[in-house]
C-alpha positions, 0 to 999 in steps of 0.5 A, a space after each residue: 590203765 594210765 589215764 591222762 588229761 592232756 593240755 596243749 602248752 598254749 591252752 588254759 588248763 580247763 579246771 571245770 572239765 578236769 573236775 568231771 573226769 574222775 567221775 567218768 573214769 569211775 563210771 566206765 570201770 564200773 560199767 565193765 564190771 557190770 557187763 562182765 559179771 564182776 570182772 574189770 581192769 585196774 586204773 591209776 588215778 588221773 594225772 594232768 599233763 601239760 604237753 610240750 607241744 602247742 595246739 596248732 601242732 596237734 591239730 595238723 592233718 585233721 588232728 592226726 598229729 596227736 598220735 605221733 607227737 604224743 607217742 614220742 613225748 610220753 615215751 620220753 616220760 617213761 610212759 610208752 603204750 607199746 610197753 606190754 603192761 601199759 594201757 594209756 588213755 589220753 583225754 585231749 583238751 582241744 581235740 574236738 569230737 575226735 577219737 581213736 585207739 590201737 592195740 599193740 598186738 592187734 585184735 580179734 580176727 573172728 568170733 571163733 578166736 574169742 577166749 582163745 587168742 590173747 590179742 589185746 593183752 599187751 600195750 594199748 592207746 586211746 585218744 579222746 577229744 573233750 568236746 562233749 565235756 565242754 558242750 555239757 558245761 556250756 549247756 549245749 549238750 545234755 547230761 544223758 540221752 541219745 539226742 543232742 546237736 551231734 552224735 557225741 553231744 551227751 555226757 553219757 555218750 562221752 563216757 561211752 566213748 571212753 568205754 568204746 575206745 578202751 575196748 579197742 585197746 583190748 582187741 575188740 573190733 567193731 561188730 560189723 567186722 564179723 556180723 554182715 549187715 550190722 547197723 547201730 540203728 538196729 534193735 540190738 544197738 545197745 548190746 555191743 561196744 560199737 553203739 555206745 551212745 546208749 551208755 550206761 544201758 549198753 552191754 557187750 556181745 557174748 563173744 566180746 565178753 568171752 574175749 575180755 574175760 580171757 585177758 589178764 587185764 580183767 582179773 580184778 573185781 571192782 573193789 580191787 582198785 586203788 584207795 587214796 591214802 588219807 592223812 597220816 597218823 603222825 606228822 613231824 614238821 609240815 604236811 599239806 594235803 591237796 585235794 582237787 575236789 575240796 579246793 580245786 588246787 592241784 599238786 604241780 611238779 615240773 620236769 616233764 613237758 609243761 608240768 604234771 598235775 596231781 589231783 590228790 597228794 601231799 607236800 611234805 617237809 619233815 616226816 609222815 607216818 601211816 600206821 600198819 595195815 592188817 593185810 598186805 598192800 601195795 604203796 604207789 605214788 610219784 615223788 618229785 619237787 613241787 613247782 617253785 621249789 628250787 632247793 635240792 631235797 632228799 627223801 626216804 621211805 621206810 617200811 617197818 624199820 627198813 629203808 625201801 626207797 631213797 632218792 635225792 631230788 634236784 631242781 628240774 628233775 622230773 617226778 618218778 613213780 614209786 611202787 613198794 610192797 608193804 607186808 602186813 603189820 608194817 607202818 610206812 614212814 616218808 621222810 624229807 630234808 626239805 619240801 617234797 611232792 607226793 603225787 597220787 599217794 595210794 594203796 592197792 588192796 592186793 600185793 600185785 598191781 
């Protein structure tokens, strides 16, 4: 799953709201692991994307313009939700309490199909407005509980909304599609993915659990998520580590829309070497020029003694994803001829992401 905090080009980047997003994403992934008895999905780290579109463009037609504008924009970035291997979540700054989602190959048509039909096993997209976050930070909405000034007005409800909309991307419809007379006011309201304002105490109906556990997206344990790469064992030249939690700064790289921000990363000018691991891993990151660095730069990644990646960066070029297998006992060295940005550098503990 690819989570994106999306900011229209004419809005100020809300640093205080972004600060809470990583916690929400982790809570949702942990919730799925609990209700599915240890099975959950993998997620990339959060990225912040400044759109090329203004807020008024998105707000057209009662916010329905978010869908076509963002689908076209992100397809140009190489992030297409109709890709069979991509689930995308856009948390949209300024989109109010609006939310929607879609599954590229549809969803269940009956309870009997659960576990038998791979609906929702391809691409998917969810869009969620961030009003709950702003309400909590302003002291208007509570951190938890089922009460508030509106149904969405609770931090835990916001987390539940993320879980709910992601459920749709995996092919789960609302229970009232199958259960005649179903109401969220019933005593069973916290046992399904529709009535999500009881998060994290809500659960999933048996057929919902059966369906999700049958999908390839739910083949992972909670421990099989990414691990951010720490400081290297050896540095030659200059290396600056960026941690959003520590200094509220972000690594910004241009080339896509109004710029892309990474909450974790490095700016390297020289060589950084990470020691060999005792098990096979997957190295993943995005490489590009940091903002305000106009000079061309070359970058090389060596795994053991072999060159696994090599690229020349020029001004205006967008950051690009890199995914490399790292065998047991192989150190990783990243070398640059000038300043290069390394966004969301992370390990996966298993060789397949």
